N, C-alpha and C positions, 0 to 999 in steps of 0.2 A: 150828284152835284157836278160830276164828271163830266156824263151827257150834255149837260146842260151849258156848261165852256165851250165842249168841241160845238154847241149847234151852234154859240152865239159866233167862236172863228167862223164858223161856214157862211154864218149871214154877211160878219163883218167880210169877209172873200169873195162872195160873191158881189158884193155892191161895189167891186172896180171892174165887173164886167166883162173880165177876162175871159167868157164863153165866145165875146164877139172875135175875137184873137184869132187869125189864121194862121193855123201851125200847119198845114200840112209840108211846107218847103222845107220844112225841119226836119233832117232826119232822125228817124225812133230811135237811135241809137244815141245820141245829143240830145232829144226831149229826155230819155231815161238819163242817163245823167247827170243831167241840170236840175231835175224833181231828187236823185239823189243828193245831190250837193245841197238843195234847199233843207232838204229833212236834217241833214249831219248838220247843217252848219248853224251858228250862233245867227242872233236876228243883225247886232252889229257888223256881220261877215260880209252878211248879204246884203247891208245898206250899204256897203263900200263897194262891191262890185259893180262893174262898168255894165 
């Protein structure tokens, strides 16, 4: 059940086409900070982020 939900989420995320975004100008430390923020934040907080 959890695996099916995870696969569904992965499909939904991949639909955004984020693999096409060039992140090379963003420093690695900044990407790590943003990833950590995204993992630890509630959806509503992320939606309100600039």
